[in-house]
Chimera marker file (.cmm) of the C-alpha trace (Angstrom):
<marker_set name="trace">
<marker id="1" x="13.538" y="9.911" z="-3.459" r="1" g="1" b="0" radius="0.5"/>
<marker id="2" x="12.294" y="6.641" z="-1.983" r="1" g="1" b="0" radius="0.5"/>
<marker id="3" x="10.377" y="3.843" z="-3.656" r="1" g="1" b="0" radius="0.5"/>
<marker id="4" x="7.727" y="1.808" z="-1.858" r="1" g="1" b="0" radius="0.5"/>
<marker id="5" x="5.938" y="-1.352" z="-2.948" r="1" g="1" b="0" radius="0.5"/>
<marker id="6" x="2.184" y="-1.403" z="-2.438" r="1" g="1" b="0" radius="0.5"/>
<marker id="7" x="-0.137" y="-4.382" z="-2.450" r="1" g="1" b="0" radius="0.5"/>
<marker id="8" x="-3.318" y="-3.564" z="-4.369" r="1" g="1" b="0" radius="0.5"/>
<marker id="9" x="-6.634" y="-5.381" z="-4.312" r="1" g="1" b="0" radius="0.5"/>
<marker id="10" x="-10.090" y="-4.588" z="-5.651" r="1" g="1" b="0" radius="0.5"/>
<marker id="11" x="-12.944" y="-4.756" z="-3.164" r="1" g="1" b="0" radius="0.5"/>
<marker id="12" x="-15.801" y="-6.634" z="-4.853" r="1" g="1" b="0" radius="0.5"/>
<marker id="13" x="-18.422" y="-5.021" z="-2.599" r="1" g="1" b="0" radius="0.5"/>
<marker id="14" x="-17.437" y="-1.384" z="-3.215" r="1" g="1" b="0" radius="0.5"/>
<marker id="15" x="-15.489" y="-1.747" z="-6.485" r="1" g="1" b="0" radius="0.5"/>
<marker id="16" x="-12.769" y="0.407" z="-4.911" r="1" g="1" b="0" radius="0.5"/>
<marker id="17" x="-9.070" y="-0.283" z="-5.237" r="1" g="1" b="0" radius="0.5"/>
<marker id="18" x="-7.473" y="-0.769" z="-1.835" r="1" g="1" b="0" radius="0.5"/>
<marker id="19" x="-3.728" y="-0.565" z="-1.310" r="1" g="1" b="0" radius="0.5"/>
<marker id="20" x="-1.224" y="-0.803" z="1.500" r="1" g="1" b="0" radius="0.5"/>
<marker id="21" x="2.527" y="-0.821" z="1.974" r="1" g="1" b="0" radius="0.5"/>
<marker id="22" x="3.601" y="-3.994" z="3.808" r="1" g="1" b="0" radius="0.5"/>
<marker id="23" x="5.502" y="-3.317" z="7.011" r="1" g="1" b="0" radius="0.5"/>
<marker id="24" x="4.641" y="0.398" z="7.098" r="1" g="1" b="0" radius="0.5"/>
<marker id="25" x="1.898" y="0.899" z="9.699" r="1" g="1" b="0" radius="0.5"/>
<marker id="26" x="-0.744" y="3.380" z="8.551" r="1" g="1" b="0" radius="0.5"/>
<marker id="27" x="0.323" y="3.338" z="4.897" r="1" g="1" b="0" radius="0.5"/>
<marker id="28" x="-2.981" y="2.323" z="3.354" r="1" g="1" b="0" radius="0.5"/>
<marker id="29" x="-5.664" y="3.987" z="1.270" r="1" g="1" b="0" radius="0.5"/>
<marker id="30" x="-8.306" y="3.441" z="-1.391" r="1" g="1" b="0" radius="0.5"/>
<marker id="31" x="-9.466" y="4.976" z="-4.658" r="1" g="1" b="0" radius="0.5"/>
<marker id="32" x="-11.985" y="4.606" z="-7.445" r="1" g="1" b="0" radius="0.5"/>
<marker id="33" x="-9.189" y="4.273" z="-10.023" r="1" g="1" b="0" radius="0.5"/>
<marker id="34" x="-5.608" y="3.022" z="-9.878" r="1" g="1" b="0" radius="0.5"/>
<marker id="35" x="-4.383" y="6.569" z="-10.516" r="1" g="1" b="0" radius="0.5"/>
<marker id="36" x="-6.481" y="7.903" z="-7.625" r="1" g="1" b="0" radius="0.5"/>
<marker id="37" x="-5.240" y="5.127" z="-5.355" r="1" g="1" b="0" radius="0.5"/>
<marker id="38" x="-1.610" y="5.865" z="-6.283" r="1" g="1" b="0" radius="0.5"/>
<marker id="39" x="-2.040" y="9.564" z="-5.499" r="1" g="1" b="0" radius="0.5"/>
<marker id="40" x="-3.818" y="8.784" z="-2.208" r="1" g="1" b="0" radius="0.5"/>
<marker id="41" x="-1.062" y="6.365" z="-1.188" r="1" g="1" b="0" radius="0.5"/>
<marker id="42" x="1.617" y="8.907" z="-2.120" r="1" g="1" b="0" radius="0.5"/>
<marker id="43" x="-0.044" y="11.527" z="0.102" r="1" g="1" b="0" radius="0.5"/>
<marker id="44" x="-0.348" y="9.105" z="3.022" r="1" g="1" b="0" radius="0.5"/>
<marker id="45" x="3.276" y="7.986" z="2.715" r="1" g="1" b="0" radius="0.5"/>
<marker id="46" x="4.519" y="11.588" z="2.521" r="1" g="1" b="0" radius="0.5"/>
<marker id="47" x="2.524" y="12.449" z="5.640" r="1" g="1" b="0" radius="0.5"/>
<marker id="48" x="3.839" y="9.402" z="7.519" r="1" g="1" b="0" radius="0.5"/>
<marker id="49" x="7.438" y="10.172" z="6.526" r="1" g="1" b="0" radius="0.5"/>
<marker id="50" x="7.145" y="13.628" z="8.103" r="1" g="1" b="0" radius="0.5"/>
<marker id="51" x="7.160" y="11.823" z="11.448" r="1" g="1" b="0" radius="0.5"/>
<marker id="52" x="10.798" y="11.301" z="12.375" r="1" g="1" b="0" radius="0.5"/>
<marker id="53" x="9.788" y="8.164" z="14.311" r="1" g="1" b="0" radius="0.5"/>
<marker id="54" x="8.421" y="6.403" z="11.196" r="1" g="1" b="0" radius="0.5"/>
<marker id="55" x="9.393" y="2.748" z="11.348" r="1" g="1" b="0" radius="0.5"/>
<marker id="56" x="9.213" y="-0.154" z="8.952" r="1" g="1" b="0" radius="0.5"/>
<marker id="57" x="8.342" y="-3.448" z="10.601" r="1" g="1" b="0" radius="0.5"/>
<marker id="58" x="9.148" y="-5.706" z="7.649" r="1" g="1" b="0" radius="0.5"/>
<marker id="59" x="10.728" y="-5.607" z="4.216" r="1" g="1" b="0" radius="0.5"/>
<marker id="60" x="8.638" y="-6.602" z="1.209" r="1" g="1" b="0" radius="0.5"/>
<marker id="61" x="10.297" y="-9.531" z="-0.543" r="1" g="1" b="0" radius="0.5"/>
<marker id="62" x="7.842" y="-10.617" z="-3.205" r="1" g="1" b="0" radius="0.5"/>
<marker id="63" x="4.855" y="-12.784" z="-3.962" r="1" g="1" b="0" radius="0.5"/>
<marker id="64" x="4.470" y="-16.486" z="-4.577" r="1" g="1" b="0" radius="0.5"/>
<marker id="65" x="1.815" y="-18.589" z="-6.212" r="1" g="1" b="0" radius="0.5"/>
<marker id="66" x="0.738" y="-21.549" z="-4.108" r="1" g="1" b="0" radius="0.5"/>
<marker id="67" x="-0.842" y="-24.522" z="-5.916" r="1" g="1" b="0" radius="0.5"/>
<marker id="68" x="-3.333" y="-26.558" z="-3.891" r="1" g="1" b="0" radius="0.5"/>
<marker id="69" x="-4.874" y="-29.718" z="-5.283" r="1" g="1" b="0" radius="0.5"/>
<link id1="1" id2="2" r="1" g="1" b="0" radius="0.2"/>
<link id1="2" id2="3" r="1" g="1" b="0" radius="0.2"/>
<link id1="3" id2="4" r="1" g="1" b="0" radius="0.2"/>
<link id1="4" id2="5" r="1" g="1" b="0" radius="0.2"/>
<link id1="5" id2="6" r="1" g="1" b="0" radius="0.2"/>
<link id1="6" id2="7" r="1" g="1" b="0" radius="0.2"/>
<link id1="7" id2="8" r="1" g="1" b="0" radius="0.2"/>
<link id1="8" id2="9" r="1" g="1" b="0" radius="0.2"/>
<link id1="9" id2="10" r="1" g="1" b="0" radius="0.2"/>
<link id1="10" id2="11" r="1" g="1" b="0" radius="0.2"/>
<link id1="11" id2="12" r="1" g="1" b="0" radius="0.2"/>
<link id1="12" id2="13" r="1" g="1" b="0" radius="0.2"/>
<link id1="13" id2="14" r="1" g="1" b="0" radius="0.2"/>
<link id1="14" id2="15" r="1" g="1" b="0" radius="0.2"/>
<link id1="15" id2="16" r="1" g="1" b="0" radius="0.2"/>
<link id1="16" id2="17" r="1" g="1" b="0" radius="0.2"/>
<link id1="17" id2="18" r="1" g="1" b="0" radius="0.2"/>
<link id1="18" id2="19" r="1" g="1" b="0" radius="0.2"/>
<link id1="19" id2="20" r="1" g="1" b="0" radius="0.2"/>
<link id1="20" id2="21" r="1" g="1" b="0" radius="0.2"/>
<link id1="21" id2="22" r="1" g="1" b="0" radius="0.2"/>
<link id1="22" id2="23" r="1" g="1" b="0" radius="0.2"/>
<link id1="23" id2="24" r="1" g="1" b="0" radius="0.2"/>
<link id1="24" id2="25" r="1" g="1" b="0" radius="0.2"/>
<link id1="25" id2="26" r="1" g="1" b="0" radius="0.2"/>
<link id1="26" id2="27" r="1" g="1" b="0" radius="0.2"/>
<link id1="27" id2="28" r="1" g="1" b="0" radius="0.2"/>
<link id1="28" id2="29" r="1" g="1" b="0" radius="0.2"/>
<link id1="29" id2="30" r="1" g="1" b="0" radius="0.2"/>
<link id1="30" id2="31" r="1" g="1" b="0" radius="0.2"/>
<link id1="31" id2="32" r="1" g="1" b="0" radius="0.2"/>
<link id1="32" id2="33" r="1" g="1" b="0" radius="0.2"/>
<link id1="33" id2="34" r="1" g="1" b="0" radius="0.2"/>
<link id1="34" id2="35" r="1" g="1" b="0" radius="0.2"/>
<link id1="35" id2="36" r="1" g="1" b="0" radius="0.2"/>
<link id1="36" id2="37" r="1" g="1" b="0" radius="0.2"/>
<link id1="37" id2="38" r="1" g="1" b="0" radius="0.2"/>
<link id1="38" id2="39" r="1" g="1" b="0" radius="0.2"/>
<link id1="39" id2="40" r="1" g="1" b="0" radius="0.2"/>
<link id1="40" id2="41" r="1" g="1" b="0" radius="0.2"/>
<link id1="41" id2="42" r="1" g="1" b="0" radius="0.2"/>
<link id1="42" id2="43" r="1" g="1" b="0" radius="0.2"/>
<link id1="43" id2="44" r="1" g="1" b="0" radius="0.2"/>
<link id1="44" id2="45" r="1" g="1" b="0" radius="0.2"/>
<link id1="45" id2="46" r="1" g="1" b="0" radius="0.2"/>
<link id1="46" id2="47" r="1" g="1" b="0" radius="0.2"/>
<link id1="47" id2="48" r="1" g="1" b="0" radius="0.2"/>
<link id1="48" id2="49" r="1" g="1" b="0" radius="0.2"/>
<link id1="49" id2="50" r="1" g="1" b="0" radius="0.2"/>
<link id1="50" id2="51" r="1" g="1" b="0" radius="0.2"/>
<link id1="51" id2="52" r="1" g="1" b="0" radius="0.2"/>
<link id1="52" id2="53" r="1" g="1" b="0" radius="0.2"/>
<link id1="53" id2="54" r="1" g="1" b="0" radius="0.2"/>
<link id1="54" id2="55" r="1" g="1" b="0" radius="0.2"/>
<link id1="55" id2="56" r="1" g="1" b="0" radius="0.2"/>
<link id1="56" id2="57" r="1" g="1" b="0" radius="0.2"/>
<link id1="57" id2="58" r="1" g="1" b="0" radius="0.2"/>
<link id1="58" id2="59" r="1" g="1" b="0" radius="0.2"/>
<link id1="59" id2="60" r="1" g="1" b="0" radius="0.2"/>
<link id1="60" id2="61" r="1" g="1" b="0" radius="0.2"/>
<link id1="61" id2="62" r="1" g="1" b="0" radius="0.2"/>
<link id1="62" id2="63" r="1" g="1" b="0" radius="0.2"/>
<link id1="63" id2="64" r="1" g="1" b="0" radius="0.2"/>
<link id1="64" id2="65" r="1" g="1" b="0" radius="0.2"/>
<link id1="65" id2="66" r="1" g="1" b="0" radius="0.2"/>
<link id1="66" id2="67" r="1" g="1" b="0" radius="0.2"/>
<link id1="67" id2="68" r="1" g="1" b="0" radius="0.2"/>
<link id1="68" id2="69" r="1" g="1" b="0" radius="0.2"/>
</marker_set>
């Protein structure tokens, strides 16, 4: 079992949730609900992992809040 971190945003034009896994090319999807997005991302990741040449370009470290005055 592997665990992946996804970045999730809500598109204000379509009201869809959009998610992607940083550093994993092609690991992105969308859904009308967070549950649908999670399932869609899981399916995409499983499909991508079937390729023995799957590569990760970066490692997700975290997020930071930047204050600008």
